[in-house]
C-alpha positions in Angstrom: 2.8 20.1 -0.1 5.9 21.0 1.9 6.8 17.8 4.0 9.4 19.5 6.2 8.5 19.1 10.0 5.0 17.4 8.6 3.8 14.3 10.7 3.4 11.3 8.6 1.8 8.2 9.8 2.8 5.3 7.8 1.7 1.5 8.0 3.7 -1.2 7.0 7.0 0.3 7.9 9.1 -2.9 8.4 10.2 -3.7 4.8 9.8 -3.1 1.4 8.2 0.1 0.3 7.2 1.1 3.9 10.8 1.0 4.8 12.1 2.8 1.7 9.2 5.6 2.3 10.9 6.1 5.9 14.2 7.1 4.4 12.7 9.3 1.6 10.3 11.0 3.9 13.2 12.0 6.6 15.3 13.4 3.7 12.0 15.5 3.1 12.4 16.7 6.8 9.2 15.0 7.8 8.3 13.4 11.1 7.1 9.8 11.5 4.6 7.7 13.3 5.4 4.3 11.9 3.6 1.0 12.2 4.4 -2.7 11.2 2.9 -6.0 12.5 6.6 -7.4 13.1 8.1 -5.7 15.9 11.5 -6.8 15.1 11.5 -5.6 11.6 10.0 -2.3 12.9 12.7 -2.0 15.5 15.1 -2.5 12.5 13.9 0.5 10.7 13.7 2.6 13.5 17.5 1.9 14.6 18.4 2.7 10.6 16.7 5.9 10.7 18.3 6.9 13.8 16.3 9.5 14.6 15.7 11.6 18.3 12.6 10.8 20.2 10.7 13.9 19.2 10.9 13.0 15.3 9.5 9.3 15.5 7.0 7.3 17.3 6.4 3.7 16.4 4.1 0.9 17.6 3.8 -2.7 16.6 0.5 -4.3 15.9 -1.6 -5.6 13.1 -3.6 -3.0 11.1 -6.4 -5.3 11.0 -7.0 -4.8 14.8 -9.3 -1.6 14.3 -9.0 -0.6 18.3 -5.0 -0.8 18.2 -4.9 1.5 14.9 -7.4 3.9 16.1 -5.0 3.8 19.6 -2.1 4.6 17.5 -3.4 7.7 15.8 -4.8 9.0 19.2 -1.2 8.4 20.6 0.8 9.7 17.4 -1.5 12.9 18.0 -0.5 13.3 21.7 3.0 12.5 20.9 3.3 15.2 18.0 0.5 17.2 18.7 -0.9 16.7 14.8 -0.8 14.4 12.3 -0.7 16.0 8.6 -0.4 12.5 6.1 -1.5 8.8 6.4 -0.1 6.8 4.3 -2.0 3.4 4.2 0.8 1.2 2.8 0.5 -2.0 4.6 -0.9 -5.1 2.6 -0.7 -8.5 2.2 -1.3 -11.2 -0.9 -2.5 -14.5 -1.5 -1.2 -17.1 -3.9 -2.7 -18.1 -7.1 -5.7 -19.8 -6.3 -8.9 -20.3 -8.5 -11.7 -18.3 -6.9 -13.2 -21.8 -5.5 -10.4 -22.6 -3.9 -10.4 -19.5 -1.6 -11.4 -20.3 2.0 -13.0 -17.5 4.3 -9.9 -17.6 6.9 -7.9 -16.3 3.9 -10.6 -13.9 2.5 -11.1 -12.1 5.7 -7.4 -12.0 6.6 -6.6 -10.3 3.2 -9.4 -8.0 3.1 -9.3 -6.9 6.8 -5.9 -5.7 6.2 -5.7 -4.8 2.4 -9.1 -3.0 2.7 -10.9 -2.4 5.8 -7.7 -1.1 7.5 -7.8 2.0 5.3 -11.6 2.6 5.0 -11.6 2.7 9.0 -8.1 4.5 9.8 -8.9 7.1 6.9 -12.7 7.7 8.4 -11.4 8.0 11.9 -8.4 10.6 11.1 -10.6 13.2 8.9 -12.0 14.9 11.4 -8.8 15.6 12.6 -7.4 16.3 9.1 -10.3 19.0 8.4 -8.9 21.0 11.3 -5.4 21.2 9.7 -4.0 23.5 7.5 -3.5 21.1 5.1 -3.4 17.2 4.9 -3.2 14.3 2.6 -4.5 10.8 2.6 -2.5 8.0 0.6 -3.8 5.0 -0.6 -1.6 2.0 -2.0 -3.8 0.5 -4.3 -1.9 -1.9 -7.2 -1.7 -2.4 -10.6 -4.3 -5.3 -9.6 -6.4 -2.2 -9.0 -6.5 -1.3 -12.8 -7.4 -4.8 -14.1 -9.2 -7.8 -13.2 -6.3 -10.6 -13.2 -7.3 -14.5 -13.3 -6.3 -16.5 -9.9 -5.9 -13.2 -8.1 -9.7 -12.4 -7.1 -9.4 -11.6 -3.7 -6.4 -9.3 -4.0 -8.1 -7.2 -7.0 -11.2 -6.8 -5.2 -9.3 -5.3 -2.2 -7.0 -3.1 -4.7 -10.1 -2.1 -6.9 -12.1 -1.4 -3.2 -8.8 1.2 -2.3 -9.1 2.8 -5.7 -12.7 3.2 -5.4 -12.2 4.5 -1.8 -9.6 6.8 -2.7 -11.5 8.4 -5.9 -14.6 8.6 -3.9 -13.0 10.8 -1.2 -11.0 12.8 -3.7 -14.4 13.9 -5.1 -16.0 14.3 -1.6 -13.2 16.4 -0.2 -12.4 18.6 -3.3 -13.2 21.8 -1.6 -11.2 21.0 1.5 -7.6 21.3 2.5 -7.3 17.5 2.0 -5.4 16.1 -0.8 -6.0 12.5 -1.9 -3.3 10.4 -3.5 -4.1 7.0 -5.2 -0.8 4.9 -6.1 -1.0 2.0 -8.5 2.4 0.0 -8.0 3.4 -2.5 -10.6 5.6 -5.2 -9.6 8.1 -4.0 -6.7 10.9 -5.9 -5.1 9.5 -6.6 -1.7 8.6 -9.5 0.2 5.0 -9.3 -0.4 4.9 -12.6 -1.9 7.4 -14.4 0.2 5.2 -13.4 3.1 1.8 -14.2 1.5 -0.5 -17.1 2.0 -0.2 -19.6 -1.0 -0.6 -23.2 -1.7 2.4 -24.7 0.0 3.4 -27.0 -3.1 3.7 -23.7 -5.3 5.5 -21.5 -2.8 9.0 -21.5 -4.1 8.1 -21.4 -7.5 5.5 -18.3 -6.9 8.3 -16.3 -5.2 11.0 -17.5 -8.2 8.8 -16.2 -10.8 7.8 -12.9 -9.1 11.3 -12.1 -7.9 12.7 -12.9 -11.5 9.8 -11.9 -13.9 7.6 -9.5 -12.3 9.3 -7.3 -9.8 10.9 -4.9 -12.0 10.9 -1.9 -9.8 12.9 -1.2 -6.7 11.1 -0.2 -3.4 13.6 2.5 -3.2 12.3 3.6 -6.4 8.7 3.2 -5.7 9.1 5.3 -2.5 11.0 8.1 -3.9 8.2 8.4 -6.7 5.5 8.5 -3.9 7.0 11.4 -2.0 7.6 13.6 -5.1 4.1 12.9 -5.8 2.8 13.8 -2.1 4.8 17.1 -2.4 3.3 17.9 -6.0 -0.4 17.1 -4.6 -0.7 14.7 -7.6 -4.0 12.5 -7.5 -2.7 9.6 -9.2 0.6 7.7 -9.5 1.6 4.7 -11.5 4.6 2.9 -10.4 6.7 1.1 -12.9 6.6 0.8 -16.7 4.5 -2.3 -16.0 1.7 -0.2 -14.5 2.0 2.5 -17.1 1.9 0.0 -20.0 -1.3 -2.0 -18.4 -2.9 1.4 -17.8 -2.5 2.3 -21.6 -3.6 -1.3 -22.6 -7.0 -1.2 -20.6 -7.7 2.5 -21.8 -7.2 1.2 -25.4 -8.9 -2.3 -25.0 -11.4 -2.0 -22.0 -12.9 -5.5 -22.8 -10.2 -7.3 -24.8 -7.4 -6.8 -22.6 -9.0 -9.6 -20.5 -8.3 -12.2 -23.3 -5.0 -10.8 -23.6 -4.2 -11.1 -19.8 -5.7 -14.7 -19.6 -3.0 -16.4 -21.8 -0.3 -14.6 -19.4 -2.2 -15.9 -16.4 -2.1 -19.5 -17.8 1.7 -19.2 -18.6 2.2 -18.0 -15.1 0.3 -20.9 -13.6 2.0 -23.3 -15.5 5.3 -21.8 -14.1 4.4 -22.1 -10.8 2.9 -25.4 -11.1 -0.5 -24.1 -10.4 
């Protein structure tokens, strides 16, 4: 897909992969409709890009607010005349909890942002996309959408759900003008853990373990790979050697991998004091 002068609607543009995607998309010549829940961080992104008003449109809101998201889609169409790409990038995480420790408030918070927002936004925009010469839906799943991981039940469920959404839609839209890309990042150097909800006593250690041992790929590298995948009409992208290795491991040992990763999970719990 040629991105020059295409309109890309991107959520979670205030930091991490989202902010890096803005830079790469601008390099590719795209126009941007961007969102973040944090208005200050969104403003920083806009100021950094320094684009004329006819090439950027932004609104700060929580993607869990369905009506606000639908309004943003409508107003972005009005501002630019059309939308060509929707990248559901916004996401949140929980710390390491045993399943019975997870309360409903945290569960609904995570599901509404990670899973429900991409579901209703993609459904809402589809009639418009079907009238475009070419369009693309991009879903940010995760390494945790490839494998079940102990003490990360809600996050895994949300990311497996995103994987299922993208793969099912790809089949449903196979004979249309709409491309569907599922992205599975491994550990990326972002603030997702830092801004996650976790046990207060374990917060500092969880952030340290993620930053030092798990976040092995930069947001800039991830963004470059995602933009290249959109341009090549790829259907699936594994970002980072950790995601690629885990994918191979699951294919080779679809049952035994759970035992292998259980040991890793226990060691991480020990490091974080869980």
